[in-house]
C-alpha positions, 0 to 999 in steps of 0.5 A: 303843561301850560295853565288851562286858563290860557287859550291861543287865538291865531288871527289871519286875514281870510280869503274867499278862496277856500283853499287859502283858508284851508292852508291856514287851518292846516298850519294851525293844526300843526301847532304843538301846544298844550292849551286850546287853540282857535283860528279866526279871520279878520274878514270871517263869517259868523262862525270864524270872525274874531268876535265870535271866536273870542266869545267861544273861547270865553264860554270855555273859560279861557280868560287869558288869550294869547293873540298871534296875528298871522300877518307879514308885518307889524305895519299893516293897517290890519294890525291897528284894526285888530288891536282896536277890535280887541280893545287894546289899541286906539281907534285907527287913524283911517276909515274902518268898519270894525268896532271894539268887541265886548269881552272879559278876557285878558289879551296878550298880543304878539307881534306879526312875522316881521323879520323873525329868524324862522322867517329869514330861514324860509326866505333863505330856502327860497333863495337857495333854490335859484341862487348862484352868487357869481351870477345873481343878485337877490331882490326881495319884493314886499307889499310896502305901506301907504301910510307915511308915518309907518314908512320909516319903520317898514324901511327899517324892517326891510333893511333888517331882512337885507342884513340878516340874509346877507350875513347868513349867505356870507356865513354859508359862502364866505368866499363870495360877495352877496347882494340883497336889494328890496322893492315894494309896491308902496311906494312903487320901486319894484321895477327900478330895483330889479332893473338896477340889479340887472345892470350887474347880474341876474336878479332873483326875485323873492316874494316877501308875502305870506302866501301865493296869490294875486300879488305873487302870480299876477302883479309881480310878473306884470310889474317886471314884464319885459325884464330878464329875472329868475322867479319861482313865485313861492311865498312863505307858505306853506312851510312848517316854520310858520307853525313853529313860529306860532309855538314860539310866540305862545311860549314867549308870552307864557314865560313872561306872564304864565306863572302869575296865573298858576 
């Protein structure tokens, strides 16, 4: 059993959509770990905000807090905001309303979802629902980044996803050639990438977004209006791999840090 001085804080973006928030709560409820776990939202109210949740954890004498950011990418500006708020990162280079909160807990900060194998597995499931290698090419659609300094790292992330998916598909079907492309909103490359794929085969458009919403339901179809492509609009959630991913983040920190606090 993990030492009870530890607690886990999952941080998500938050939404005015109660169904979205409840979906995240259900993912957290499905996490199987032996230490207390809390959920906070970056845009949360007085009860669900990050400062309120950290204060609540400290009152329970949970002074080793493993923070698991439930965000799609390490390169979103929200990660900078959260790190700054928790006092483990410098002030963001962009304008923000967040301030550093006063706390006494030791923060162990995990990385976001990025290209973790469990995330690749979800994308593969989404792909295989539609995919015929002889007729189709895959296009991942992601948010992208506005910040020029983060663009090379985000590009590297997407290239890793491309490679991982191509290798997995080749292992599953070694007799076919598998093409995986990606397009982003920032910079805006989605339509041109899908058009290029459509020159050869039928594009399968796969959202690389945490959950279904405005981007998956409205903006992607709007960008691709008039083009022929396959699309279910399914995002990563809901999927049990996200709960398993949270468990692994906690376990990895515990393996590295936990024995010091026994």
